[in-house]
C-alpha positions as CSV (number, residue, x, y, z in Angstrom):
1,X,101.1,86.7,134.5
2,X,102.2,83.9,132.2
3,X,98.7,83.7,130.7
4,X,98.9,87.3,129.5
5,X,101.5,86.3,126.8
6,X,98.9,84.6,124.6
7,X,96.5,87.7,124.2
8,X,99.5,89.9,123.3
9,X,100.7,87.4,120.8
10,X,97.2,87.2,119.3
11,X,97.0,91.0,119.2
12,X,100.2,91.1,117.2
13,X,98.4,89.5,114.3
14,X,95.4,91.9,114.4
15,X,97.1,94.9,112.6
16,X,98.1,92.6,109.6
17,X,94.5,91.5,109.2
18,X,93.2,95.1,109.6
19,X,95.7,96.3,107.0
20,X,94.6,93.6,104.6
21,X,91.0,94.4,105.2
22,X,91.6,98.1,104.8
23,X,93.4,97.5,101.5
24,X,90.5,95.3,100.2
25,X,87.9,97.9,101.3
26,X,89.9,100.8,99.9
27,X,90.5,99.0,96.5
28,X,86.8,98.0,96.4
29,X,85.8,101.6,97.2
30,X,88.2,102.9,94.5
31,X,86.7,100.7,91.8
32,X,83.2,101.5,93.0
33,X,84.0,105.2,92.7
34,X,85.5,104.8,89.3
35,X,82.6,102.7,88.0
36,X,80.2,105.2,89.5
37,X,82.0,108.3,88.0
38,X,82.4,106.9,84.4
39,X,78.6,106.8,83.6
40,X,78.2,110.3,85.2
41,X,81.1,111.7,83.1
42,X,79.7,110.1,80.0
43,X,76.3,111.5,80.7
44,X,77.6,115.0,81.3
45,X,79.6,114.8,78.1
46,X,76.5,113.6,76.2
47,X,74.5,116.5,77.6
48,X,77.2,118.9,76.5
C-alpha cells in the first residue's frame, strides 16, 4: 500500500505537462492556420 503513493504523486504532475503541451500545440496550430489563411485571403482578394 505504501508503494502506491509514488505513482499517484507522479500522476499529479501529468496534467501540468499535458496542459503545457496542449497550449504549445494550440498556439502552433493557431499560427499555422493564420499563416495558411493569409495567402488564401490575399489570393482571393487578388482574384476579385
